[in-house]
N, C-alpha and C positions, 0 to 999 in steps of 0.2 A: 849817274855813276856816283859812287861814294867819294867824299872828300877825305883827304888824309892831312892831319895837322891843319895848317892854315891854307891849304890849297882849296879853292872854291869848287863847288860841284859843277858838273857839265853834263850835257845830254849828247850822246854820240849818235851820229847819223852815218850810215854806211850806204854808199852809192856804187853802182856798177855802170860801166859804159854801155850805152845803148846805141849811140851813133857818134862817129868821129869824122870831122872834116878838117881842112887845113886851118880854118879860122876859129873853130870852136869844137867843143866836145860836149855831148849831152849825156847826162848820167841819170839813172833811175834809182830811186830809194829801194833798198832791199831790207833794211833793218834800222830800228831806232831802239837804243838801249838807254833807259833812264827817263821815264815819264812819257812825253808825247813829242810828235814831230813839230819842231819849231821852224822848219823851212818849208819846202814843198816837195811833192813826190818826184818831180822832175826839175833838174837844175841844169845850168849850162855854164861851163868855164870857157870864156872867150878871150881871144887875144886883145890886149889893151890897145886901143886905137889912138890914144893921146888926146882924147876929146875932153879932158878935165885937167885940173891942176895937180893931179896925183903924180907922184914920182917914185922911182925905184920899184915899179911893178911891171910884170910882163902879161899877167892874166887878171881877169876879174870874174866874180861870181854874179850870175843873174838867176833869179828864181822864176819859175813858171807860174805867174799869178794872173795871166790873161791869155787870150788865144793867139796873140801876135808877139813873137819873141822881142821885136824891136820896142814894144811898149811895156814889156815886163820889167819889173823892178831890178835895177842894178844895185847889188848890195854892197860889195866891197872889192877892193883890189887885193890880190894875194901877195903880201910882202914876204920876201925871203927871210929865213933865219939862218943861223950858223949850221943847222942840221939839214942834210940833203933830203929833199922830199917833204919838208915841213915848212908851212907858210902860216902867216897870221893876218887877220883883218878885223874889222869891226862892223857892227850893224847898229845904227841909231834908230830908235823907235820913240814914239811919243805915247805916254800913258793917258788915261782918261782925264787926268787933271791938267794935261798940257806939258807935263814935265818930260824932258828928253832924257833917255837912258841909252848908254852905250853898252853893247854886248861884245865880248871877245869871241872871235871865231878862230879855231886852229884847224888847219887843213893838212892832212897827211895822205900822200899818195903811196900806193903799194909800189914795190920795186918795178913791176911791169906796167904801172900806171893804169891798170884796168879797174882798180878799186880806189875810191876816194872816201876817207873818213873825215867828217867835219864834226868837231867838238864845239858845242855852243854853250858858252858860260853865261847863261841868261841873266841879264841885269848886272853883270860884272865886267868891268874893264879896269885893268891895273892903272893906278894913278902915278906910277913910278916905273921906269924902264927895268929896274932891278927886279921888281915883282914879276914882270913879264918874262925876264930871263930865267927866273927861278921856275916858272911854270914850263917854259920851253925845255929846260934841262931835265924835266921828268919824262920827256918823250923819247 
């Protein structure tokens, strides 16, 4: 996606529900706008089980990067924002030099919660809450 002003660029991933149970929902990728898929074709939004030090989250994102969901990578919790249906999180990756980078993820659910948009701000994470609030205000 194009950036405007000082807003960083992001890649939008659009997912549709393929299976829904009480404890999780599986989504399948239907479209990527802006470069390439930075996640996986199948993802799962799971209820937070309290098995980490995370706080103020109800759900988290797991990507399908192996055959058994319980061994697949848990990426981030979905932290609520002031806007209904909009959540944020982060993904930490390590580059070839061993440097860790945080990437901002913004999650937007459609009103009927059948579609999930994940905007991936590759290699960018705001170092100040005001910057994050400015990005959220554009949604």
